[in-house]
N, C-alpha and C positions, 0 to 999 in steps of 0.2 A: 693635115691630110688624114691623120688617124681619126680625128673627130668626124670628118666628112665620110670616111669609109664606114665607121660605126653607125652613123645616122642612116646611110644608105642601106647597110646590112639589116638594120632594125626594120626598115620599111619594106624590104624585099620578102617575097614569099619563099619559104624554105622548099627547095626542090624535093619532091617525094616526101618521105616521112622523116628524114634525118640529115644532119650535117655531121661531119666528124672533124676532130682535131687530135693532135698528139700532145699530151701534157704529162710530163714526168715519165715518159717512156710507155704510157698507156694510151690506147685509142679511146677517146670519149665520143659518144654519139648522142645527139639531141634527137629525141623522139617526140612526135606530135602527141598531144593528149587524146584520150578517148573521145568519141563523138559526143557533143554536148558539154564538154569540159573546156576550161581554159588552163593554160600553163603559165606560171610566173617564174622567171629566172631572175635572180637578184645577186648582186655582188657588192662588196665594199672595198675601199682602198684607204690606207692610212699612211700619212707622211710624218714619220717620227720627228724629223728635224724641226718641223713647224708645228707639230701637235695638231695637225689638221687632217681632214679626210673627206671622203665622198661615198655615196651609195647610188646605185642605179638598179632599175628593174625593167623588164620587158615582159609583156603579156601577149601570148599568141593563142590562136584558136586551133581547132582540130585539123585544119588544113595547113597550119604553119603560118597563117597570115598575121601580120602585126595588128594588135587590137589597141594597145595603149602602152606607154612607157614613160619613164621619168628618171630624173637624177637630181641629187641634192648635194650641195657642198656644205661641210661643217667646219666652221672656223676654229672650234675648240673641241678636241677629242681626247679621250684617255688612252686608248690603245687600239690595235687592229681588231681584236675580238669584238669590241663594242661597235665597230663599223658594220659588222655583219648582222647586227641586231637592230639597227636604226630603222 
C-alpha cells in the first residue's frame, strides 16, 4: 500500500505551491520552483543488516506537476551516506 500511495503521490499535482509535513518537530514545506525551472527531490535508503540500499528522485515543474522520476536498488553498498550521493 505504501508503494501504491507513493506512486499516486508522485503523479498528482501539488495543490497550490506547497505541501507540508512535520519531521523532527519542524514543519517542512515543499515549494514549487520558479517559472521556467524544474525541481528535483532525491533521497536514499540504506539497510545495514543486508548492506543494501536504494535511491529515488522526483522532478516537478513550476506548477508542481510530475515530470519524471526514478528509483534504483543497490545490492551492495558501503553506508547510508553513499546512498545520498548515488
